[in-house]
Structure formats: structure tokens, C-alpha cells
C-alpha positions as CSV (number, residue, x, y, z in Angstrom):
1,M,93.3,206.4,134.2
2,A,96.6,204.9,135.4
3,V,96.1,206.4,138.8
4,F,92.7,204.8,139.1
5,T,94.0,201.5,138.0
6,S,96.9,201.8,140.5
7,S,94.5,202.7,143.3
8,V,92.2,199.8,142.5
9,F,95.1,197.4,142.4
10,S,96.4,198.7,145.8
11,L,92.9,198.4,147.4
12,R,92.4,194.9,145.9
13,K,95.9,193.9,147.1
14,K,95.1,195.0,150.7
15,L,91.7,193.3,150.7
16,I,93.1,190.0,149.5
17,M,96.2,190.0,151.6
18,D,94.3,190.9,154.8
19,A,91.6,188.3,154.1
20,L,94.0,185.5,153.5
21,V,96.1,186.4,156.6
22,N,93.0,186.7,158.8
23,C,91.7,183.2,157.8
24,G,95.2,181.6,158.3
25,A,96.1,181.0,154.6
26,K,99.8,181.4,155.1
27,T,101.1,178.1,153.6
28,E,100.2,175.9,150.7
29,E,98.6,173.5,153.2
30,T,96.4,176.2,154.7
31,A,95.5,177.9,151.4
32,K,92.0,179.0,150.8
33,T,89.9,180.0,147.8
34,L,89.2,183.7,147.6
35,R,85.5,182.9,148.2
36,D,86.4,181.0,151.3
37,A,88.5,183.9,152.5
38,G,85.5,186.2,152.2
39,I,86.6,188.2,149.2
40,V,83.7,190.0,147.6
41,N,83.4,189.3,143.9
42,P,86.4,186.9,143.9
43,D,86.5,186.5,140.2
44,G,85.9,190.1,139.3
45,F,89.6,191.2,139.3
46,E,91.4,188.0,138.3
47,Q,94.1,190.0,136.5
48,Y,95.0,191.7,139.8
49,T,95.1,188.5,141.7
50,E,97.3,186.9,139.1
51,K,99.6,190.0,139.3
52,L,100.0,189.4,143.0
53,V,101.0,185.8,142.3
54,A,103.5,186.9,139.6
55,M,105.0,189.4,142.1
56,G,105.5,186.6,144.6
57,L,103.2,188.1,147.2
58,L,100.7,185.3,146.9
59,G,101.2,181.6,146.3
60,K,98.7,179.6,144.3
61,T,98.0,175.9,144.5
62,K,97.3,173.7,141.6
63,D,93.6,173.5,142.6
64,G,93.2,177.3,142.6
65,R,93.6,178.2,146.3
66,Y,95.8,181.1,147.5
67,Y,98.0,181.9,150.4
68,V,100.2,184.7,151.5
69,N,103.9,184.2,150.8
70,C,105.3,184.9,154.2
71,P,109.1,185.1,154.4
72,S,110.6,182.3,156.5
């Protein structure tokens, strides 16, 4: 089961990161909701999205938009 969960997380990570980069969500000012970024079922895997935030890969605004944390 852990392999499946890891695979789902890896796939979700790629989908979210790619979608946010493709729509230009690279800073807090350009952040997008996952729905606006084109993510299918944006609320279906909330725990994975929050894990990406906790890992520092995504930033999250106070109003619930996301952006890719690009190194400066």
C-alpha cells in the first residue's frame, strides 16, 4: 500500500507543479487556485497538496492560492 501512496503522491506532485508553472504561478503575486491552474479534482487530494506546502515546494497565500517556490 505504501508504494501505491508514494506513486499517487509523485503523480499528483508532478501534475500540480507542472500546471502551476505552465500558468505562470511562480510568485505570491501570480499565485493561482488549483482549479484556475487546471487541476482535475483540485480538492480530492488536499493532504498531498498540503504536504507539498510543508515540504517548501509550493507556497500558499492566505486566500488559498498556490505558487511554485522557485529558488532565487
